[in-house]
HTML snippet that shows the backbone in 3Dmol.js (N, CA, C, O; Angstrom):
<script src="https://3Dmol.org/build/3Dmol-min.js"></script>
<div id="view" style="width:600px;height:400px;position:relative"></div>
<script>
const pdb = `
ATOM      1  N   MET A   1      -3.325  25.000  18.325  1.00  0.00           N
ATOM      2  CA  MET A   1      -2.221  25.328  17.473  1.00  0.00           C
ATOM      3  C   MET A   1      -2.771  25.538  16.043  1.00  0.00           C
ATOM      4  O   MET A   1      -3.447  24.662  15.504  1.00  0.00           O
ATOM      5  N   LYS A   2      -2.466  26.743  15.418  1.00  0.00           N
ATOM      6  CA  LYS A   2      -2.904  27.045  14.188  1.00  0.00           C
ATOM      7  C   LYS A   2      -2.121  26.372  13.152  1.00  0.00           C
ATOM      8  O   LYS A   2      -0.910  26.237  13.327  1.00  0.00           O
ATOM      9  N   ALA A   3      -2.727  25.904  12.009  1.00  0.00           N
ATOM     10  CA  ALA A   3      -2.107  25.273  11.021  1.00  0.00           C
ATOM     11  C   ALA A   3      -0.760  25.842  10.546  1.00  0.00           C
ATOM     12  O   ALA A   3       0.216  25.120  10.344  1.00  0.00           O
ATOM     13  N   LYS A   4      -0.761  27.216  10.374  1.00  0.00           N
ATOM     14  CA  LYS A   4       0.554  27.832   9.884  1.00  0.00           C
ATOM     15  C   LYS A   4       1.678  27.544  10.906  1.00  0.00           C
ATOM     16  O   LYS A   4       2.833  27.448  10.489  1.00  0.00           O
ATOM     17  N   ASP A   5       1.404  27.399  12.237  1.00  0.00           N
ATOM     18  CA  ASP A   5       2.403  27.266  13.248  1.00  0.00           C
ATOM     19  C   ASP A   5       2.973  25.710  13.090  1.00  0.00           C
ATOM     20  O   ASP A   5       4.169  25.421  13.125  1.00  0.00           O
ATOM     21  N   LEU A   6       1.864  24.751  12.905  1.00  0.00           N
ATOM     22  CA  LEU A   6       2.179  23.449  12.727  1.00  0.00           C
ATOM     23  C   LEU A   6       3.029  23.296  11.381  1.00  0.00           C
ATOM     24  O   LEU A   6       4.055  22.619  11.436  1.00  0.00           O
ATOM     25  N   ASP A   7       2.686  23.839  10.284  1.00  0.00           N
ATOM     26  CA  ASP A   7       3.474  23.758   9.197  1.00  0.00           C
ATOM     27  C   ASP A   7       4.870  24.249   9.369  1.00  0.00           C
ATOM     28  O   ASP A   7       5.790  23.702   8.762  1.00  0.00           O
ATOM     29  N   LYS A   8       5.058  25.205  10.127  1.00  0.00           N
ATOM     30  CA  LYS A   8       6.397  25.912  10.237  1.00  0.00           C
ATOM     31  C   LYS A   8       7.184  24.859  11.089  1.00  0.00           C
ATOM     32  O   LYS A   8       8.301  24.540  10.681  1.00  0.00           O
ATOM     33  N   ARG A   9       6.739  24.339  12.143  1.00  0.00           N
ATOM     34  CA  ARG A   9       7.307  23.289  12.967  1.00  0.00           C
ATOM     35  C   ARG A   9       7.763  22.169  12.059  1.00  0.00           C
ATOM     36  O   ARG A   9       8.946  21.828  12.083  1.00  0.00           O
ATOM     37  N   PHE A  10       6.922  21.599  11.288  1.00  0.00           N
ATOM     38  CA  PHE A  10       7.148  20.516  10.494  1.00  0.00           C
ATOM     39  C   PHE A  10       8.330  20.869   9.434  1.00  0.00           C
ATOM     40  O   PHE A  10       9.270  20.100   9.231  1.00  0.00           O
ATOM     41  N   ASP A  11       8.186  22.020   8.835  1.00  0.00           N
ATOM     42  CA  ASP A  11       9.214  22.574   7.919  1.00  0.00           C
ATOM     43  C   ASP A  11      10.476  22.593   8.477  1.00  0.00           C
ATOM     44  O   ASP A  11      11.443  22.350   7.755  1.00  0.00           O
ATOM     45  N   GLU A  12      10.641  22.882   9.833  1.00  0.00           N
ATOM     46  CA  GLU A  12      11.895  23.112  10.466  1.00  0.00           C
ATOM     47  C   GLU A  12      12.445  21.734  10.899  1.00  0.00           C
ATOM     48  O   GLU A  12      13.570  21.648  11.391  1.00  0.00           O
ATOM     49  N   GLY A  13      11.692  20.708  10.724  1.00  0.00           N
ATOM     50  CA  GLY A  13      12.108  19.389  11.147  1.00  0.00           C
ATOM     51  C   GLY A  13      11.746  18.965  12.585  1.00  0.00           C
ATOM     52  O   GLY A  13      12.287  18.005  13.133  1.00  0.00           O
ATOM     53  N   ASN A  14      10.886  19.665  13.114  1.00  0.00           N
ATOM     54  CA  ASN A  14      10.554  19.289  14.548  1.00  0.00           C
ATOM     55  C   ASN A  14       9.470  18.260  14.528  1.00  0.00           C
ATOM     56  O   ASN A  14       8.695  18.184  13.574  1.00  0.00           O
ATOM     57  N   ASP A  15       9.396  17.405  15.645  1.00  0.00           N
ATOM     58  CA  ASP A  15       8.525  16.325  15.798  1.00  0.00           C
ATOM     59  C   ASP A  15       7.117  16.991  16.166  1.00  0.00           C
ATOM     60  O   ASP A  15       6.992  17.656  17.194  1.00  0.00           O
ATOM     61  N   ILE A  16       6.092  16.782  15.294  1.00  0.00           N
ATOM     62  CA  ILE A  16       4.847  17.365  15.368  1.00  0.00           C
ATOM     63  C   ILE A  16       3.831  16.252  15.886  1.00  0.00           C
ATOM     64  O   ILE A  16       2.679  16.612  16.127  1.00  0.00           O
ATOM     65  N   SER A  17       4.176  14.981  16.061  1.00  0.00           N
ATOM     66  CA  SER A  17       3.283  13.873  16.232  1.00  0.00           C
ATOM     67  C   SER A  17       2.437  14.032  17.544  1.00  0.00           C
ATOM     68  O   SER A  17       1.318  13.523  17.614  1.00  0.00           O
ATOM     69  N   LYS A  18       2.962  14.716  18.546  1.00  0.00           N
ATOM     70  CA  LYS A  18       2.141  15.087  19.713  1.00  0.00           C
ATOM     71  C   LYS A  18       0.881  15.915  19.312  1.00  0.00           C
ATOM     72  O   LYS A  18      -0.139  15.809  19.993  1.00  0.00           O
ATOM     73  N   HIS A  19       0.921  16.696  18.280  1.00  0.00           N
ATOM     74  CA  HIS A  19      -0.128  17.565  17.913  1.00  0.00           C
ATOM     75  C   HIS A  19      -1.176  16.863  17.035  1.00  0.00           C
ATOM     76  O   HIS A  19      -2.180  17.469  16.659  1.00  0.00           O
ATOM     77  N   LEU A  20      -0.921  15.488  16.688  1.00  0.00           N
ATOM     78  CA  LEU A  20      -1.800  14.879  15.703  1.00  0.00           C
ATOM     79  C   LEU A  20      -2.612  13.796  16.374  1.00  0.00           C
ATOM     80  O   LEU A  20      -2.127  13.153  17.304  1.00  0.00           O
ATOM     81  N   ASP A  21      -3.841  13.576  15.927  1.00  0.00           N
ATOM     82  CA  ASP A  21      -4.620  12.447  16.334  1.00  0.00           C
ATOM     83  C   ASP A  21      -4.393  11.267  15.430  1.00  0.00           C
ATOM     84  O   ASP A  21      -5.091  11.069  14.436  1.00  0.00           O
ATOM     85  N   LEU A  22      -3.407  10.495  15.795  1.00  0.00           N
ATOM     86  CA  LEU A  22      -3.082   9.463  14.812  1.00  0.00           C
ATOM     87  C   LEU A  22      -4.082   8.300  14.717  1.00  0.00           C
ATOM     88  O   LEU A  22      -4.142   7.613  13.698  1.00  0.00           O
ATOM     89  N   ALA A  23      -4.897   8.074  15.826  1.00  0.00           N
ATOM     90  CA  ALA A  23      -5.799   7.179  15.793  1.00  0.00           C
ATOM     91  C   ALA A  23      -6.895   7.372  14.713  1.00  0.00           C
ATOM     92  O   ALA A  23      -7.585   6.418  14.354  1.00  0.00           O
ATOM     93  N   ARG A  24      -7.037   8.520  14.239  1.00  0.00           N
ATOM     94  CA  ARG A  24      -8.093   8.928  13.273  1.00  0.00           C
ATOM     95  C   ARG A  24      -7.523   9.233  11.904  1.00  0.00           C
ATOM     96  O   ARG A  24      -8.225   9.568  10.949  1.00  0.00           O
ATOM     97  N   ALA A  25      -6.114   9.086  11.863  1.00  0.00           N
ATOM     98  CA  ALA A  25      -5.376   9.414  10.557  1.00  0.00           C
ATOM     99  C   ALA A  25      -5.807   8.466   9.334  1.00  0.00           C
ATOM    100  O   ALA A  25      -5.996   7.269   9.550  1.00  0.00           O
ATOM    101  N   LYS A  26      -5.944   8.947   8.190  1.00  0.00           N
ATOM    102  CA  LYS A  26      -6.266   8.038   7.080  1.00  0.00           C
ATOM    103  C   LYS A  26      -5.440   8.409   5.950  1.00  0.00           C
ATOM    104  O   LYS A  26      -5.130   9.590   5.797  1.00  0.00           O
ATOM    105  N   ARG A  27      -5.023   7.440   5.082  1.00  0.00           N
ATOM    106  CA  ARG A  27      -4.384   7.749   3.823  1.00  0.00           C
ATOM    107  C   ARG A  27      -5.428   7.816   2.737  1.00  0.00           C
ATOM    108  O   ARG A  27      -6.375   7.031   2.688  1.00  0.00           O
ATOM    109  N   THR A  28      -5.221   8.771   1.880  1.00  0.00           N
ATOM    110  CA  THR A  28      -6.227   8.873   0.852  1.00  0.00           C
ATOM    111  C   THR A  28      -6.006   7.848  -0.259  1.00  0.00           C
ATOM    112  O   THR A  28      -4.861   7.458  -0.487  1.00  0.00           O
ATOM    113  N   ASN A  29      -6.974   7.424  -0.910  1.00  0.00           N
ATOM    114  CA  ASN A  29      -6.935   6.425  -2.038  1.00  0.00           C
ATOM    115  C   ASN A  29      -6.445   5.124  -1.577  1.00  0.00           C
ATOM    116  O   ASN A  29      -5.933   4.356  -2.391  1.00  0.00           O
ATOM    117  N   GLU A  30      -6.563   4.797  -0.291  1.00  0.00           N
ATOM    118  CA  GLU A  30      -6.034   3.483   0.047  1.00  0.00           C
ATOM    119  C   GLU A  30      -7.082   2.564   0.476  1.00  0.00           C
ATOM    120  O   GLU A  30      -6.824   1.492   1.023  1.00  0.00           O
ATOM    121  N   GLU A  31      -8.315   2.993   0.219  1.00  0.00           N
ATOM    122  CA  GLU A  31      -9.503   1.926   0.615  1.00  0.00           C
ATOM    123  C   GLU A  31      -9.439   0.909  -0.493  1.00  0.00           C
ATOM    124  O   GLU A  31      -9.138   1.172  -1.658  1.00  0.00           O
ATOM    125  N   PRO A  32      -9.751  -0.278  -0.020  1.00  0.00           N
ATOM    126  CA  PRO A  32      -9.771  -1.314  -1.182  1.00  0.00           C
ATOM    127  C   PRO A  32     -10.892  -1.250  -2.044  1.00  0.00           C
ATOM    128  O   PRO A  32     -11.967  -0.831  -1.615  1.00  0.00           O
ATOM    129  N   ARG A  33     -10.735  -1.667  -3.358  1.00  0.00           N
ATOM    130  CA  ARG A  33     -11.717  -1.767  -4.249  1.00  0.00           C
ATOM    131  C   ARG A  33     -11.575  -3.103  -4.878  1.00  0.00           C
ATOM    132  O   ARG A  33     -10.474  -3.608  -5.099  1.00  0.00           O
ATOM    133  N   ARG A  34     -12.709  -3.667  -5.162  1.00  0.00           N
ATOM    134  CA  ARG A  34     -12.786  -5.032  -5.692  1.00  0.00           C
ATOM    135  C   ARG A  34     -12.691  -4.926  -7.195  1.00  0.00           C
ATOM    136  O   ARG A  34     -13.356  -4.086  -7.802  1.00  0.00           O
ATOM    137  N   VAL A  35     -11.924  -5.713  -7.768  1.00  0.00           N
ATOM    138  CA  VAL A  35     -11.860  -5.955  -9.165  1.00  0.00           C
ATOM    139  C   VAL A  35     -11.905  -7.537  -9.534  1.00  0.00           C
ATOM    140  O   VAL A  35     -11.454  -8.360  -8.737  1.00  0.00           O
ATOM    141  N   ASN A  36     -12.429  -7.897 -10.687  1.00  0.00           N
ATOM    142  CA  ASN A  36     -12.457  -9.171 -11.102  1.00  0.00           C
ATOM    143  C   ASN A  36     -11.464  -9.358 -12.317  1.00  0.00           C
ATOM    144  O   ASN A  36     -11.509  -8.531 -13.228  1.00  0.00           O
ATOM    145  N   VAL A  37     -10.666 -10.296 -12.367  1.00  0.00           N
ATOM    146  CA  VAL A  37      -9.773 -10.585 -13.399  1.00  0.00           C
ATOM    147  C   VAL A  37      -9.844 -12.105 -13.689  1.00  0.00           C
ATOM    148  O   VAL A  37      -9.787 -12.939 -12.785  1.00  0.00           O
ATOM    149  N   ASP A  38      -9.972 -12.421 -15.014  1.00  0.00           N
ATOM    150  CA  ASP A  38      -9.934 -13.873 -15.411  1.00  0.00           C
ATOM    151  C   ASP A  38      -8.499 -14.189 -15.890  1.00  0.00           C
ATOM    152  O   ASP A  38      -7.914 -13.544 -16.761  1.00  0.00           O
ATOM    153  N   PHE A  39      -7.997 -15.251 -15.227  1.00  0.00           N
ATOM    154  CA  PHE A  39      -6.614 -15.679 -15.670  1.00  0.00           C
ATOM    155  C   PHE A  39      -6.887 -17.222 -16.172  1.00  0.00           C
ATOM    156  O   PHE A  39      -7.763 -17.962 -15.724  1.00  0.00           O
ATOM    157  N   PRO A  40      -5.989 -17.521 -17.150  1.00  0.00           N
ATOM    158  CA  PRO A  40      -6.052 -18.933 -17.655  1.00  0.00           C
ATOM    159  C   PRO A  40      -5.483 -19.978 -16.468  1.00  0.00           C
ATOM    160  O   PRO A  40      -4.664 -19.684 -15.597  1.00  0.00           O
ATOM    161  N   ALA A  41      -6.119 -21.242 -16.660  1.00  0.00           N
ATOM    162  CA  ALA A  41      -5.776 -22.140 -15.675  1.00  0.00           C
ATOM    163  C   ALA A  41      -4.376 -22.348 -15.336  1.00  0.00           C
ATOM    164  O   ALA A  41      -4.043 -22.572 -14.173  1.00  0.00           O
ATOM    165  N   TRP A  42      -3.444 -22.279 -16.402  1.00  0.00           N
ATOM    166  CA  TRP A  42      -2.040 -22.609 -16.177  1.00  0.00           C
ATOM    167  C   TRP A  42      -1.437 -21.414 -15.299  1.00  0.00           C
ATOM    168  O   TRP A  42      -0.559 -21.666 -14.475  1.00  0.00           O
ATOM    169  N   MET A  43      -1.903 -20.143 -15.477  1.00  0.00           N
ATOM    170  CA  MET A  43      -1.548 -19.112 -14.627  1.00  0.00           C
ATOM    171  C   MET A  43      -1.846 -19.232 -13.248  1.00  0.00           C
ATOM    172  O   MET A  43      -0.989 -19.017 -12.391  1.00  0.00           O
ATOM    173  N   ILE A  44      -3.130 -19.597 -12.954  1.00  0.00           N
ATOM    174  CA  ILE A  44      -3.634 -19.853 -11.646  1.00  0.00           C
ATOM    175  C   ILE A  44      -2.657 -20.917 -10.939  1.00  0.00           C
ATOM    176  O   ILE A  44      -2.287 -20.811  -9.770  1.00  0.00           O
ATOM    177  N   HIS A  45      -2.333 -21.838 -11.712  1.00  0.00           N
ATOM    178  CA  HIS A  45      -1.556 -23.041 -11.107  1.00  0.00           C
ATOM    179  C   HIS A  45      -0.180 -22.515 -10.710  1.00  0.00           C
ATOM    180  O   HIS A  45       0.336 -22.810  -9.632  1.00  0.00           O
ATOM    181  N   SER A  46       0.382 -21.744 -11.595  1.00  0.00           N
ATOM    182  CA  SER A  46       1.649 -21.165 -11.384  1.00  0.00           C
ATOM    183  C   SER A  46       1.768 -20.148 -10.182  1.00  0.00           C
ATOM    184  O   SER A  46       2.697 -20.137  -9.375  1.00  0.00           O
ATOM    185  N   LEU A  47       0.617 -19.246 -10.188  1.00  0.00           N
ATOM    186  CA  LEU A  47       0.492 -18.435  -8.918  1.00  0.00           C
ATOM    187  C   LEU A  47       0.375 -19.057  -7.664  1.00  0.00           C
ATOM    188  O   LEU A  47       1.011 -18.664  -6.686  1.00  0.00           O
ATOM    189  N   ASP A  48      -0.491 -20.113  -7.636  1.00  0.00           N
ATOM    190  CA  ASP A  48      -0.646 -20.919  -6.452  1.00  0.00           C
ATOM    191  C   ASP A  48       0.688 -21.534  -6.026  1.00  0.00           C
ATOM    192  O   ASP A  48       1.085 -21.454  -4.863  1.00  0.00           O
ATOM    193  N   LYS A  49       1.387 -22.165  -7.021  1.00  0.00           N
ATOM    194  CA  LYS A  49       2.682 -22.904  -6.628  1.00  0.00           C
ATOM    195  C   LYS A  49       3.686 -21.811  -5.974  1.00  0.00           C
ATOM    196  O   LYS A  49       4.331 -22.080  -4.961  1.00  0.00           O
ATOM    197  N   GLU A  50       3.763 -20.636  -6.591  1.00  0.00           N
ATOM    198  CA  GLU A  50       4.639 -19.603  -6.012  1.00  0.00           C
ATOM    199  C   GLU A  50       4.105 -19.101  -4.717  1.00  0.00           C
ATOM    200  O   GLU A  50       4.963 -18.824  -3.879  1.00  0.00           O
ATOM    201  N   ALA A  51       2.827 -18.925  -4.376  1.00  0.00           N
ATOM    202  CA  ALA A  51       2.248 -18.464  -3.356  1.00  0.00           C
ATOM    203  C   ALA A  51       2.577 -19.542  -2.243  1.00  0.00           C
ATOM    204  O   ALA A  51       3.054 -19.188  -1.165  1.00  0.00           O
ATOM    205  N   ASP A  52       2.339 -20.722  -2.503  1.00  0.00           N
ATOM    206  CA  ASP A  52       2.661 -21.746  -1.429  1.00  0.00           C
ATOM    207  C   ASP A  52       4.178 -21.832  -1.206  1.00  0.00           C
ATOM    208  O   ASP A  52       4.577 -22.055  -0.063  1.00  0.00           O
ATOM    209  N   ARG A  53       4.990 -21.684  -2.140  1.00  0.00           N
ATOM    210  CA  ARG A  53       6.491 -21.656  -1.812  1.00  0.00           C
ATOM    211  C   ARG A  53       6.745 -20.537  -0.997  1.00  0.00           C
ATOM    212  O   ARG A  53       7.635 -20.707  -0.164  1.00  0.00           O
ATOM    213  N   LEU A  54       6.147 -19.340  -1.020  1.00  0.00           N
ATOM    214  CA  LEU A  54       6.517 -18.170  -0.229  1.00  0.00           C
ATOM    215  C   LEU A  54       5.705 -18.151   0.998  1.00  0.00           C
ATOM    216  O   LEU A  54       6.032 -17.342   1.867  1.00  0.00           O
ATOM    217  N   GLY A  55       4.577 -19.012   1.222  1.00  0.00           N
ATOM    218  CA  GLY A  55       3.807 -19.012   2.295  1.00  0.00           C
ATOM    219  C   GLY A  55       2.870 -17.902   2.492  1.00  0.00           C
ATOM    220  O   GLY A  55       2.660 -17.358   3.576  1.00  0.00           O
ATOM    221  N   VAL A  56       2.297 -17.587   1.331  1.00  0.00           N
ATOM    222  CA  VAL A  56       1.443 -16.309   1.246  1.00  0.00           C
ATOM    223  C   VAL A  56       0.146 -16.790   0.478  1.00  0.00           C
ATOM    224  O   VAL A  56       0.214 -17.906  -0.035  1.00  0.00           O
ATOM    225  N   THR A  57      -1.006 -16.086   0.344  1.00  0.00           N
ATOM    226  CA  THR A  57      -2.050 -16.346  -0.393  1.00  0.00           C
ATOM    227  C   THR A  57      -1.748 -15.862  -1.882  1.00  0.00           C
ATOM    228  O   THR A  57      -0.801 -15.137  -2.185  1.00  0.00           O
ATOM    229  N   ARG A  58      -2.706 -16.378  -2.773  1.00  0.00           N
ATOM    230  CA  ARG A  58      -2.582 -16.103  -4.108  1.00  0.00           C
ATOM    231  C   ARG A  58      -2.860 -14.557  -4.215  1.00  0.00           C
ATOM    232  O   ARG A  58      -2.149 -13.861  -4.940  1.00  0.00           O
ATOM    233  N   GLN A  59      -3.844 -14.055  -3.527  1.00  0.00           N
ATOM    234  CA  GLN A  59      -4.217 -12.586  -3.631  1.00  0.00           C
ATOM    235  C   GLN A  59      -3.040 -11.826  -3.205  1.00  0.00           C
ATOM    236  O   GLN A  59      -2.687 -10.868  -3.893  1.00  0.00           O
ATOM    237  N   SER A  60      -2.360 -12.161  -2.095  1.00  0.00           N
ATOM    238  CA  SER A  60      -1.135 -11.466  -1.606  1.00  0.00           C
ATOM    239  C   SER A  60      -0.171 -11.364  -2.799  1.00  0.00           C
ATOM    240  O   SER A  60       0.280 -10.260  -3.107  1.00  0.00           O
ATOM    241  N   ILE A  61       0.147 -12.424  -3.454  1.00  0.00           N
ATOM    242  CA  ILE A  61       1.247 -12.395  -4.395  1.00  0.00           C
ATOM    243  C   ILE A  61       0.880 -11.601  -5.548  1.00  0.00           C
ATOM    244  O   ILE A  61       1.738 -10.886  -6.067  1.00  0.00           O
ATOM    245  N   ILE A  62      -0.330 -11.647  -6.019  1.00  0.00           N
ATOM    246  CA  ILE A  62      -0.884 -10.770  -7.098  1.00  0.00           C
ATOM    247  C   ILE A  62      -0.630  -9.314  -6.668  1.00  0.00           C
ATOM    248  O   ILE A  62       0.030  -8.548  -7.370  1.00  0.00           O
ATOM    249  N   LYS A  63      -1.142  -8.978  -5.563  1.00  0.00           N
ATOM    250  CA  LYS A  63      -1.100  -7.468  -5.094  1.00  0.00           C
ATOM    251  C   LYS A  63       0.424  -7.093  -5.044  1.00  0.00           C
ATOM    252  O   LYS A  63       0.789  -6.036  -5.560  1.00  0.00           O
ATOM    253  N   VAL A  64       1.330  -7.940  -4.430  1.00  0.00           N
ATOM    254  CA  VAL A  64       2.766  -7.516  -4.402  1.00  0.00           C
ATOM    255  C   VAL A  64       3.345  -7.413  -5.851  1.00  0.00           C
ATOM    256  O   VAL A  64       4.067  -6.463  -6.153  1.00  0.00           O
ATOM    257  N   TRP A  65       3.026  -8.390  -6.739  1.00  0.00           N
ATOM    258  CA  TRP A  65       3.690  -8.295  -7.997  1.00  0.00           C
ATOM    259  C   TRP A  65       3.242  -7.095  -8.735  1.00  0.00           C
ATOM    260  O   TRP A  65       4.083  -6.453  -9.364  1.00  0.00           O
ATOM    261  N   ILE A  66       1.859  -6.683  -8.722  1.00  0.00           N
ATOM    262  CA  ILE A  66       1.365  -5.566  -9.365  1.00  0.00           C
ATOM    263  C   ILE A  66       1.846  -4.466  -8.818  1.00  0.00           C
ATOM    264  O   ILE A  66       2.161  -3.571  -9.601  1.00  0.00           O
ATOM    265  N   SER A  67       2.009  -4.263  -7.532  1.00  0.00           N
ATOM    266  CA  SER A  67       2.568  -3.061  -6.867  1.00  0.00           C
ATOM    267  C   SER A  67       4.085  -2.905  -7.274  1.00  0.00           C
ATOM    268  O   SER A  67       4.568  -1.800  -7.521  1.00  0.00           O
ATOM    269  N   GLU A  68       4.754  -3.994  -7.326  1.00  0.00           N
ATOM    270  CA  GLU A  68       6.241  -3.824  -7.781  1.00  0.00           C
ATOM    271  C   GLU A  68       6.360  -3.299  -9.074  1.00  0.00           C
ATOM    272  O   GLU A  68       7.093  -2.343  -9.329  1.00  0.00           O
ATOM    273  N   ARG A  69       5.568  -3.969 -10.023  1.00  0.00           N
ATOM    274  CA  ARG A  69       5.529  -3.476 -11.526  1.00  0.00           C
ATOM    275  C   ARG A  69       5.224  -1.904 -11.625  1.00  0.00           C
ATOM    276  O   ARG A  69       5.931  -1.130 -12.271  1.00  0.00           O
ATOM    277  N   LEU A  70       4.160  -1.556 -10.952  1.00  0.00           N
ATOM    278  CA  LEU A  70       3.812  -0.178 -10.989  1.00  0.00           C
ATOM    279  C   LEU A  70       4.756   0.721 -10.356  1.00  0.00           C
ATOM    280  O   LEU A  70       4.892   1.869 -10.781  1.00  0.00           O
ATOM    281  N   SER A  71       5.412   0.282  -9.377  1.00  0.00           N
ATOM    282  CA  SER A  71       6.446   1.233  -8.634  1.00  0.00           C
ATOM    283  C   SER A  71       7.751   1.269  -9.615  1.00  0.00           C
ATOM    284  O   SER A  71       8.352   2.325  -9.814  1.00  0.00           O
ATOM    285  N   ASN A  72       8.120   0.106 -10.176  1.00  0.00           N
ATOM    286  CA  ASN A  72       9.154   0.280 -11.113  1.00  0.00           C
ATOM    287  C   ASN A  72       8.947   1.080 -12.347  1.00  0.00           C
ATOM    288  O   ASN A  72       9.875   1.654 -12.917  1.00  0.00           O
ATOM    289  N   ARG A  73       7.702   1.108 -12.752  1.00  0.00           N
ATOM    290  CA  ARG A  73       7.323   1.882 -13.922  1.00  0.00           C
ATOM    291  C   ARG A  73       7.573   3.395 -13.681  1.00  0.00           C
ATOM    292  O   ARG A  73       7.877   4.142 -14.610  1.00  0.00           O
ATOM    293  N   HIS A  74       7.429   3.832 -12.364  1.00  0.00           N
ATOM    294  CA  HIS A  74       7.567   5.257 -12.042  1.00  0.00           C
ATOM    295  C   HIS A  74       8.970   5.636 -11.630  1.00  0.00           C
ATOM    296  O   HIS A  74       9.276   6.813 -11.439  1.00  0.00           O
ATOM    297  N   ALA A  75       9.829   4.628 -11.492  1.00  0.00           N
ATOM    298  CA  ALA A  75      11.248   4.789 -10.996  1.00  0.00           C
ATOM    299  C   ALA A  75      12.092   5.498 -11.964  1.00  0.00           C
ATOM    300  O   ALA A  75      13.277   5.711 -11.710  1.00  0.00           O
TER     301      ALA A  75
END
`;
const viewer = $3Dmol.createViewer("view");
viewer.addModel(pdb, "pdb");
viewer.setStyle({}, {cartoon: {color: "spectrum"}});
viewer.zoomTo();
viewer.render();
</script>
């Protein structure tokens, strides 16, 4: 199928998933990149308490909170 035909079907609201190889699909700019951030001890303690309360890791709670803040900024 040509790209213009696929685009047309998509624009018309048709299901095009059978024409896609979803096993090889990738999102752009989603690959993880490592950063180092220094936090004061009191902040680490507070993060750990909240992470324990929620049953998640410190890294997870930091990611979620930063993501929420960035999403709200663009809303």
